[in-house]
BAVEX-118658 format. One line per field, with one value per residue (C-alpha): residue in one letter; x, y, z. Coordinates in pm, whole numbers. Each point is the difference from the previous one (the first is absolute). Layout:
N
res: (A,...)
x: (X,...)
y: (Y,...)
z: (Z,...)
***
This chain:
814
res: (M,R,I,A,S,A,T,A,V,A,S,I,A,A,S,L,L,S,L,T,T,A,S,T,L,T,P,P,V,L,P,L,I,V,R,N,P,Y,L,S,T,W,L,A,N,A,R,D,E,P,W,S,K,W,P,M,F,Y,T,G,T,S,M,G,L,S,I,L,A,S,V,P,E,S,S,T,V,Y,P,L,L,G,R,A,H,D,S,L,D,G,D,G,H,H,Y,N,I,S,F,P,T,Y,L,G,A,Q,Y,D,A,S,T,T,N,L,S,Y,T,I,P,C,P,N,D,P,H,G,N,A,A,E,L,T,L,S,F,L,S,P,I,T,P,T,S,T,L,R,Q,S,I,P,A,S,Y,I,S,V,S,V,K,G,A,F,N,L,D,I,Y,I,D,V,N,G,Q,W,V,S,G,D,R,N,S,D,I,V,W,S,F,D,E,T,D,Y,E,D,A,K,H,L,K,T,W,K,V,K,R,R,T,E,Q,L,F,T,E,V,G,D,Q,A,E,W,G,T,L,H,F,T,G,P,A,D,V,K,H,E,A,G,T,S,S,L,L,R,Q,H,F,S,K,T,G,A,L,Q,N,T,V,D,N,D,F,R,G,I,M,Q,E,E,P,V,F,A,F,S,K,S,F,N,L,S,T,H,S,S,S,K,S,K,E,E,S,V,L,F,T,V,A,H,I,Q,D,P,V,T,Q,F,A,S,S,R,G,L,T,Y,M,R,P,L,W,E,S,Y,L,Y,T,D,T,A,L,I,T,Y,H,Y,L,D,F,P,H,A,A,A,L,A,A,N,Y,S,D,Q,L,S,H,D,A,Y,A,S,G,G,D,N,Y,K,D,I,V,A,L,S,A,R,Q,V,M,G,A,T,S,F,S,G,T,P,D,D,P,I,L,F,L,K,E,I,S,S,N,G,N,S,Q,T,V,D,V,I,F,P,A,F,P,F,F,L,Y,T,N,P,R,W,L,A,Y,L,L,E,P,L,L,E,H,M,L,S,G,Q,Y,P,N,K,Y,T,M,H,D,L,G,T,H,F,P,N,L,T,G,H,A,D,G,K,D,E,Y,M,P,V,E,E,C,G,D,M,L,I,M,G,L,A,L,V,N,S,L,T,H,G,A,D,L,A,T,L,A,G,S,P,W,S,A,L,G,R,S,K,P,L,S,A,L,K,N,L,E,T,T,T,P,F,A,L,P,N,A,L,E,T,R,A,G,T,P,G,L,D,D,A,W,L,G,S,T,S,Q,H,A,A,K,Q,W,L,A,R,S,Y,P,L,W,K,Q,W,T,T,Y,L,I,D,Y,S,L,E,P,E,N,Q,L,S,T,D,D,F,A,G,W,L,A,L,Q,T,N,L,A,L,K,G,I,V,G,I,R,A,M,A,E,L,A,S,L,M,G,E,D,K,E,A,R,S,Y,R,N,F,S,E,T,Y,V,K,K,W,E,K,L,G,M,S,R,D,G,Q,R,A,K,L,A,Y,D,W,Y,G,S,W,T,T,L,Y,S,L,F,A,D,A,L,L,C,F,H,P,S,G,R,P,F,N,T,T,T,T,T,A,A,A,V,N,L,E,P,R,S,Q,Q,P,L,Q,S,P,Q,R,A,A,Q,K,Q,D,F,I,P,H,H,I,Y,T,T,Q,S,T,W,Y,P,T,A,L,Q,H,Y,G,L,P,L,D,S,R,H,L,Y,T,K,S,D,W,S,F,S,A,A,A,V,A,S,L,S,T,A,H,A,I,I,E,A,T,A,A,W,V,N,D,T,V,T,D,R,P,L,S,D,L,Y,S,T,E,G,K,G,G,F,P,G,G,G,P,E,F,F,A,R,P,V,V,G,G,L,F,G,D,L,A,L,G,R,A,C,G,G,A,W,G,A,Q)
x: (23038,322,-11,261,308,35,271,-227,-278,214,116,-352,-142,157,-91,-368,-33,-21,-314,-216,-172,-18,-307,-142,-244,97,-214,34,96,181,21,336,-53,-362,-96,-296,-199,286,302,-92,261,-31,198,-191,108,42,1,283,344,-17,202,-253,-226,8,-162,-347,-247,-308,-181,262,189,378,203,362,191,299,282,318,293,350,296,313,231,-186,-141,-345,-322,-309,-354,-190,-320,-159,122,303,194,-201,215,328,201,69,314,213,286,-27,-218,-202,-372,-110,-286,16,-168,-333,-98,-348,-202,-105,-241,-170,-245,256,292,72,342,145,299,275,339,280,271,357,211,276,-69,-299,47,20,-277,-267,-89,-342,-197,-338,-215,-233,-297,-149,-325,-46,-337,38,-321,164,130,-246,277,209,-305,-77,343,-31,327,147,338,212,299,257,187,289,204,302,377,39,-72,-341,-132,-367,-189,-354,-200,-349,-157,-275,-281,-34,-133,-244,-225,58,322,20,24,304,181,259,241,267,262,49,225,-105,237,-161,186,-137,-24,313,-57,-296,-44,-345,-140,-311,-222,-333,-204,115,-362,-188,-376,-153,-259,29,62,107,-44,-64,343,36,107,131,257,376,191,290,251,262,322,291,308,229,-197,80,-272,-81,-294,-12,-128,-95,199,316,-2,-69,267,255,-71,27,345,139,-211,-65,-168,167,-165,-135,-342,-148,-210,-156,-361,-226,-285,-29,84,199,353,-139,157,65,125,248,225,279,166,317,25,359,-49,320,294,339,55,-330,-285,-244,-312,-73,-343,-84,-311,-117,-331,-203,-335,-271,-255,-277,-84,-318,-127,-296,-108,-373,-269,-287,-344,45,-218,212,-75,225,339,346,112,359,176,-12,376,55,-130,300,281,-74,217,66,367,-83,-237,254,272,-226,-130,344,155,-311,45,97,-306,-238,128,-28,-356,-97,155,-196,-323,90,99,-319,-213,176,-59,-365,-82,165,-202,-318,40,337,288,-204,-213,318,141,-326,-40,370,-38,-305,131,202,-274,-251,223,107,-344,25,160,36,-93,-123,179,74,-312,-215,165,-166,64,-115,-72,-20,-226,278,-69,-381,-89,236,-261,122,-80,-254,-199,-55,372,105,-248,151,347,-78,90,361,-22,-172,282,288,-91,-363,96,69,-360,-111,214,-165,-350,82,-21,-335,-144,140,-137,-348,-19,73,-323,162,-174,-378,-126,-132,219,378,201,167,328,163,89,-34,375,291,168,-294,-222,-249,-313,-339,-200,-267,-40,51,274,-28,-328,72,-201,-58,355,171,-221,55,373,40,-198,187,339,-104,-83,309,211,-174,49,372,10,-218,51,319,70,83,226,232,67,-363,6,-151,342,320,147,-301,107,365,94,-145,-373,-127,-49,-365,64,82,-348,-195,42,-39,-113,313,128,-128,-1,228,266,365,236,197,298,19,110,330,-17,287,227,-232,-124,-301,-264,-375,-171,-238,-322,-148,52,-155,-168,-84,-364,-42,162,-247,-295,140,50,-349,-168,131,-160,-290,-271,145,-3,-365,-88,156,-171,-338,63,80,-312,-202,177,229,-238,-121,261,-127,178,351,369,193,377,12,-112,168,-274,-271,-315,-222,-298,-55,365,26,354,-57,-311,188,276,-256,-162,337,58,-321,113,338,-176,-167,348,110,-311,63,353,-144,-243,-300,-163,-345,146,216,-303,-185,286,45,-369,-2,307,-125,-337,165,244,-285,-183,326,51,-341,61,368,56,-90,-317,195,208,328,138,-62,-151,158,-329,-324,-188,278,-89,264,288,265,241,312,-150,297,-205,14,356,-119,-241,285,253,-236,-43,-360,69,119,-48,314,129,-200,138,175,-245,233,232,293,166,201,315,-78,-20,307,-192,71,-307,11,49,-136,-275,-307,-11,-328,-20,6,-263,-252,-149,134,-231,-164,-193,92,-144,12,-91,292,-160,40,376,0,-220,226,315,-144,-109,327,198,-271,41,380,188,364,121,-249,-357,-207,-176,-344,-191,13,366,312,204,86,69,286,-70,-355,92,252,-266,-220,288,62,-346,-12,125,373,-27,-200,236,298,-153,-58,353,161,-201,107,363,-20,-126,290,241,-170,-184,79,-95,308,-77,24,-231,-350,-312,-230,90,-129,1,45,214,324,-121,1,-207,-372,-67,-145,-4,206,365,53,357,214,-317,4,-300,245,1,-306,233,91,-355,94,278,-231,-271,240,73,-349,-230,294,101,-337,-18,361,-41,-165)
y: (1740,-143,-110,-74,215,234,-226,-304,195,72,-360,-139,236,-185,-348,88,105,-361,-52,195,-255,36,191,-57,290,341,267,360,124,-168,96,130,177,-51,16,237,262,251,-228,-147,-2,-224,-100,191,-197,-354,-137,232,86,157,301,97,181,128,-214,126,58,-215,289,3,304,-36,-70,93,-326,-69,-253,2,-240,101,-209,197,-203,113,329,-116,76,-220,117,-265,167,334,257,135,-23,299,204,-123,179,-221,172,-305,199,-148,-310,-206,-71,-351,-230,-335,-314,-17,-357,85,10,-272,44,-178,127,226,44,137,-76,178,-180,123,-89,250,-93,-56,313,-23,-368,-88,-367,55,-100,265,116,-95,268,-21,273,-152,188,-159,120,-297,-155,-162,-165,-113,349,289,222,-50,40,331,150,253,-98,-222,-142,52,-231,12,-325,-46,-297,45,18,374,303,168,318,57,329,44,315,117,344,202,-150,-260,258,209,-24,373,33,368,-86,115,-279,-22,-281,-123,-274,-219,-285,-243,-119,-310,-312,-206,283,208,302,-103,296,153,282,165,200,176,299,328,61,-322,-14,-252,-245,163,-157,136,-249,-270,55,103,355,-98,-254,-49,-215,-196,-142,-217,-176,-169,166,-85,186,356,263,335,238,250,80,-319,58,100,-305,-244,151,-2,-366,-88,164,-130,-297,153,281,259,-34,355,156,289,182,248,-104,57,-132,-362,80,320,-106,-338,-104,-372,-210,-260,-287,-172,-334,-145,-377,-117,-326,-33,-207,-6,-367,-144,65,-165,205,152,82,306,200,318,70,321,74,251,107,260,76,180,79,25,-223,90,182,-224,67,-258,-58,268,254,115,-153,37,-360,-104,-271,-345,-56,293,-208,-230,212,348,221,43,-84,-317,-100,62,-190,-292,-26,11,-262,-218,-67,-368,-74,207,-160,-352,59,150,-294,-240,177,12,-367,-115,221,-131,-360,53,210,-244,-283,205,140,-67,226,294,11,-14,303,197,-24,70,318,100,-42,320,195,-105,99,316,148,-41,173,-150,214,-24,-177,-365,1,133,-37,156,-42,295,-41,243,-62,70,151,-37,285,-2,-95,-126,-346,-70,-310,-118,37,-192,-271,-98,23,-217,-342,120,76,-328,-188,220,119,18,228,273,-38,56,314,124,-47,147,373,-52,-184,248,298,-143,-132,352,123,232,-159,54,-261,-347,-160,-7,292,-4,152,189,312,153,18,-172,78,190,-264,250,-208,97,143,112,-356,116,-238,-194,-191,-374,-129,-362,-29,125,-192,-322,65,60,-307,-226,132,-21,-369,-71,160,-203,-318,73,-23,-307,-226,-199,70,-366,-42,287,-130,74,359,252,162,-211,236,27,-259,104,140,-22,14,310,-68,-25,258,255,-45,61,376,163,350,156,-273,-205,-381,20,208,-50,-98,289,-234,-164,-362,-145,-329,-187,297,253,277,229,-263,-2,-245,-259,111,-349,-186,-141,329,135,-109,195,301,-30,4,295,196,-74,78,356,89,-250,271,132,-341,-46,347,-66,-338,156,240,-290,-187,306,98,-267,-239,267,278,346,219,43,-49,-318,-24,31,361,98,-201,224,-33,-301,-152,-370,-97,-379,-24,277,-171,-327,173,139,-342,-164,279,-97,-364,109,175,-329,-141,308,-19,-370,77,250,-261,185,-315,154,284,-245,-207,312,125,-344,-24,341,-78,-343,144,287,-215,-209,313,144,-299,51,372,5,-293,20,-169,-272,-58,54,302,263,326,339,118,-180,193,0,-317,-10,79,-199,74,-135,-146,66,-9,-379,34,124,-293,-246,189,4,-378,6,-221,-347,-139,189,92,-81,-280,97,102,-136,-297,213,-157,145,-144,150,350,-58,7,-220,-123,114,-259,178,-170,175,95,76,315,-104,257,-4,-293,-48,89,-321,139,263,342,108,-300,-172,27,380,-51,-246,223,301,-205,-126,349,186,-162,107,363,-4,250,14,171,-126,-39,318,119,-28,35,382,41,-184,115,-235,33,-239,-32,-115,-225,-177,-34,-164,-220,-121,-157,-123,-325,-41,38,322,138,-84,181,316,-8,-51,283,230,-105,89,344,49,-75,214,290,356,132,175,-8,-256,-298,113,-182,160,-34,-90,-369,72,229,94,-80,367,195,10,261,308,-178,27,-96,-235,-93,-84,-83,-246,-185,-228,-184,-166,-191,-204,-138,-355,-1,120,-242,-293,37,103,-219,-202,-84,-146,171,-83,-370,-78)
z: (3753,-141,-359,-266,-45,-296,-145,18,-168,-305,-36,19,-265,-293,120,34,-364,-111,209,-246,-219,-376,-118,-345,-42,-137,167,-117,348,292,368,121,333,105,370,45,-195,24,-42,-337,-277,-305,-308,-264,-307,118,-357,-104,133,348,-114,-270,249,353,269,84,279,-46,-173,-276,130,-28,314,38,47,-219,1,-208,-27,-103,-116,92,-225,-314,136,-104,184,-35,84,199,124,-83,-247,186,-326,-124,241,-142,-267,-296,-126,76,155,350,-29,-240,29,-88,90,175,-123,182,87,123,320,239,287,286,260,171,-238,-346,-148,-305,-152,-232,-139,-60,-252,102,-69,-260,-68,-217,88,376,235,49,348,131,184,173,150,256,145,310,159,233,73,341,125,324,84,10,133,-312,-224,168,-76,-288,-163,-272,-97,-311,-39,-278,-55,-240,-117,-221,-38,-65,216,-2,158,80,35,137,69,97,-24,169,-206,277,250,-205,-302,-64,-198,103,371,190,184,275,76,238,22,307,106,272,270,144,107,-289,-253,2,-219,-209,-233,-45,-211,144,-236,56,-110,147,107,54,-56,237,-144,-343,-339,-337,-280,262,154,363,79,344,111,-29,-248,153,-249,173,-98,180,144,-293,-269,-99,9,-155,-35,-282,-347,-182,-318,187,227,-282,-221,282,74,-369,-14,330,111,342,191,220,346,-17,59,-193,262,-241,64,-301,-209,-109,-364,60,-98,97,331,31,289,-110,104,-191,64,-152,-51,-25,-183,-201,115,-172,68,-123,-242,237,67,339,143,209,85,166,173,9,161,-84,264,5,362,104,348,8,-287,-12,190,107,150,275,303,174,-273,-283,79,-151,-51,65,-202,160,-22,235,292,-42,-142,144,-227,-370,46,189,-280,-275,183,91,-353,-162,227,-12,-371,41,214,-213,-320,143,123,-334,-185,220,-96,-369,-7,172,-223,-308,105,90,-305,-237,155,-37,-348,-159,-101,-121,313,208,-180,9,378,55,-206,206,355,44,-174,268,289,-183,62,378,296,349,298,359,283,82,219,-283,-341,-304,-370,-207,-371,-290,-298,-245,-345,-4,240,297,261,336,135,-274,97,-356,-71,310,-99,-337,157,301,-151,2,371,84,-171,115,350,121,289,-256,-118,360,13,-322,143,340,-84,-176,300,250,-189,-44,358,121,-161,-253,-300,-14,-248,80,-263,11,-130,-339,115,286,-194,-343,-51,171,241,148,159,136,-57,-136,288,-247,-131,-359,-101,-326,1,-6,298,-101,-134,314,247,-190,-24,372,105,-241,112,364,-22,-211,273,270,-203,-26,380,40,-302,21,366,65,-300,-87,-349,-86,123,-238,-33,-7,260,235,256,36,341,348,64,173,375,98,272,-270,-147,320,38,-338,93,-146,-230,-289,19,-303,175,-87,281,147,16,-340,-36,-115,-188,-164,63,-166,232,-38,-79,72,230,-148,-164,12,327,312,96,-344,11,321,-170,-289,239,193,-318,-127,334,3,-333,-8,-8,-326,-166,99,-127,-340,-27,74,-287,-232,103,-96,-320,-148,-176,-243,18,-86,-255,141,-64,53,39,-381,31,-327,-174,148,208,-55,179,67,-53,12,131,256,134,38,193,244,43,68,253,185,-1,138,287,94,66,194,215,62,116,250,133,-145,-136,-52,-205,-192,-101,-108,-217,-149,-85,-164,-209,-109,-100,-186,-194,-142,-110,-135,-229,-159,-41,-97,-235,-367,-120,-175,313,-186,187,265,-125,69,152,72,-269,-264,-183,-271,233,185,284,165,317,223,320,-22,127,340,29,-54,213,298,-19,-118,-301,107,-354,-98,-341,-313,-215,-320,-267,-268,-16,114,304,282,-151,-339,144,216,328,300,192,359,271,307,197,139,364,173,208,366,99,-283,-188,-349,-288,-127,-296,-254,82,-365,-216,-168,-342,20,26,-287,-216,45,-54,-328,-109,58,-286,-244,113,31,-217,-105,318,256,117,-38,313,-156,-326,-9,-93,-109,298,284,371,61,374,-68,-292,224,271,-262,-114,355,17,-361,-147,-45,-375,28,262,-219,-298,206,143,-339,-156,284,-41,-369,102,242,-283,-266,167,-98,343,135,372,280,-47,-95,116,-262,-366,-343,-85,-370,-217,172,351,99,247,-88,-266,164,336,317,13,297,91,303,194,290,-142,-184,331,-150,-232,311,10,-92,260,277,-103,-17,371,114,208,129,-355,-97,-339,-78,87,-333)
***
């Protein structure tokens, strides 16, 4: 597969930096290299200079990644990222140590840019050089292949009129959480037609430990650190390499093969690049750049209790690229395409999010996107793709249903097929009879990457929660294939209808493939290869029915459980398990009832009209009883539990009702005089489109006054940094507060968004974006409670975006 040449890659790197839109929020941590649970490196001190701390793994553990710049004319070295300057001697005999002017960070959904200026040597009035470090972990909704590649890009772009040298290194902390581990390494140069002598460091543990973690880091897999042919390379003791570069501006193209421990005379693996920017005839600035890539390659990626038994799962990319070297080369040379696709996603997201919630909402969802995908790992084959997910930081469970559920608005908006790939291993495992309970399982394994199931049925007890979650997500997935089929602009995802429709013949024999299979020969469109076929097209409704038919007995089984137990839930956990067990939970009961109503639509799609009427009758009867049980006596709010009379709760299950097109009345009117213009929101212009297979909902399933009541209540409960989850505590769950905001009036939604934005700017949490934090004080983690961070549930912040395109745009047409 021919892509761009290495020369073209370098020239494009600088031009793409300008595509990152200005971001106004100042989070404590920013994503740098974030692709999956084991390739996850972050800027630890995003409000301070990037050289004040080392970059970190999402747990807060330091990661060895450092970058220095050197000005040969003044023999001055400038730290840019990490604390490499701690290794330098400050005696001043060979070089000076100074600090650049840091201009700050900008980010979008895929990119984080760190910008600096370096003063002109020997001329205080000369023009400073401009330098940008750009970290690209591309989100590419039209290319599952690219999204599956466990690698990211680092580009260094400079503009100036004097020469600059750049140094970059990594260490063994990327391949083990045990700093005492012994590592081995090698250096390779490729010799392909389009990639003459790409240089790659390969680093791994001397003795790998398959499917094992230390401090949440993988103890198996190989780091690949790649640069172009014209850089110099060296492996050796960190202090010696950094000091040599600071003296000479270059490395020596040598390899220290004395394998040892990660921190034993710390071995690092480095590249240097010289930028010759000065000209004797002109003071005009020149622009140049260099591109590096970082990959962490594992094969297998997980073990999974599939229908075949316990199976070692290969990475998905391996079905297309076959070898590690092919992957590294493809990824490096694909930079122009990957960057353009990522920019397309970021631009569309920016536009849509600004229209939905203004500047702060735009920045919040952009900050969340890489975090969602950073908890996932693609596996399987094109015939049967799978997306595995780790419940990061809370307990490490695998494929947790009530973690996928809050994240799923992101997938509906970005690429619904990835939601199908998340649900697939759960359905396959339960269809194979390996789970004994009548309700759906909580997770596929106690700790990622070991998805070994729960044959004893003793997984975490959330039966109503998980059954409701699965039914709601199941119908949302079906709707993404049936709503908007006649008008691509109203597709649930802006990218759903791009590409060719799957041939009907491919959907007739599905014994060994899923109806959501990827093409073995990927598409090329507008000169970009490696693209998916269409998710939403002329045959997508048939695909939805085929998918549902295979697992229909499970959906019925879960609905029967909800009919028996959802109206008055017994003492059990909900997804908010940190809050403890509670009987008669109002929000939980509503989720179960919406799940029953969802099953009526699924049964209708299958032609089971009698079952559909029965499920509809149950749900309509239950929701009337629920209102009497769950709303306060004065009718001003929903209670936390039926028998907790002085309580209140964030009724985030209303979001599912609206998302599944059960609420044609749409969004509540503003509860104050605040207008859309006043809160900087643009009213959506999409028009509703009726599903061609199922009659549109004519009456609200959940009465509209429930929406209005909750929308009016939330501002009275709002705290400085957000909407508390319920009356028990002052902590919030941002995913659920944004679900509530999506179905509240514009003024209420704006207040919740602005309070959350204030938290992003002020919080003292020092980890990737938390979803559980105090709404007062310093906005820290709950006192004495769990510390949630880097979790994929921030996909719930995309709720308004998913809802705006749901039901053929009906909700967004207001």
